[in-house]
C-alpha positions in Angstrom: -37.6 -27.3 -8.6 -35.7 -25.8 -5.8 -33.0 -27.5 -4.0 -30.7 -25.9 -1.1 -27.0 -27.6 -0.8 -25.2 -26.6 2.2 -21.6 -26.5 2.3 -18.5 -25.4 4.4 -16.6 -22.4 3.6 -13.6 -20.4 5.4 -14.1 -16.7 6.3 -11.0 -14.6 7.3 -10.0 -10.8 7.2 -7.8 -9.4 4.3 -6.1 -5.8 4.6 -7.5 -3.2 2.1 -4.3 -2.9 -0.2 -5.6 0.7 -1.5 -5.5 2.1 2.1 -2.2 0.6 2.2 -1.2 2.2 -0.8 -2.6 6.1 0.6 -0.3 5.2 3.5 2.4 4.8 1.5 2.3 7.7 -0.6 1.9 10.1 3.0 4.7 8.2 4.1 6.8 8.7 1.0 5.9 12.6 1.3 6.2 12.8 5.0 9.8 11.4 4.6 10.5 13.5 1.6 9.7 16.8 3.3 11.9 15.7 6.2 15.0 15.0 3.9 14.6 18.3 2.0 14.3 20.5 5.0 16.9 18.4 7.0 19.8 18.8 4.3 20.5 21.8 2.7 22.7 20.7 -0.3 20.8 23.2 -2.8 23.2 26.1 -2.2 26.0 24.1 -4.2 26.2 23.3 -7.7 26.1 19.8 -8.2 29.1 18.3 -9.6 27.1 16.0 -12.3 25.4 18.7 -14.0 27.0 21.9 -12.4 23.5 23.4 -11.9 22.3 24.6 -8.5 18.8 23.5 -7.9 16.2 25.4 -5.6 14.7 23.6 -2.5 11.6 22.8 -4.4 13.4 21.0 -7.1 15.5 19.1 -4.5 12.2 18.1 -2.9 10.8 16.7 -5.7 13.7 15.0 -6.8 13.6 13.2 -3.1 9.9 13.0 -3.8 10.3 10.8 -6.8 12.5 8.1 -4.7 10.5 8.4 -1.7 6.9 7.9 -2.7 7.8 4.5 -4.3 9.7 3.5 -1.7 7.0 4.3 0.8 4.4 2.4 -1.4 6.6 -0.8 -1.4 7.1 -0.5 2.3 3.5 -0.2 2.9 2.7 -3.3 0.5 5.5 -5.3 2.7 3.2 -4.6 5.5 0.3 -5.3 3.9 1.4 -8.8 3.0 2.5 -9.5 6.0 -0.8 -8.5 7.9 -2.5 -10.5 5.1 -0.4 -13.7 5.9 -1.2 -13.4 9.6 -4.5 -13.2 9.3 -4.7 -16.2 6.9 -4.3 -18.0 10.2 -7.1 -17.0 11.6 -9.9 -18.6 9.5 -13.4 -19.3 10.5 -15.7 -21.6 9.2 -19.5 -21.1 8.3 -22.3 -23.0 7.1 -23.5 -21.5 3.6 -26.7 -22.3 2.0 -26.8 -21.7 -1.8 -30.4 -21.1 -3.1 -30.5 -22.8 -6.8 -33.8 -22.1 -8.9 -34.5 -23.9 -12.0 -37.0 -22.1 -13.8 -37.5 -24.7 -16.3 
């Protein structure tokens, strides 16, 4: 016995969050590179640890803050785009084929 009910469903686009995460990582790395090269504060000793850090170490420390900030920023952008896309819902008719083999 086969019956095919029809129903209406809403179809909408959704952003790919993995792509936005990767863009956030790239944005964080770019920001860390810019900040590490723009400010040359590595020649003096740190007032807290009394250690002088190389530019690579300073880049690593800045990277630890910039990458999560970039990811968070791009996730907010993705959520805003998802909210905008949810306003544009298309209606479609689907047919479900259910086969009873009994």
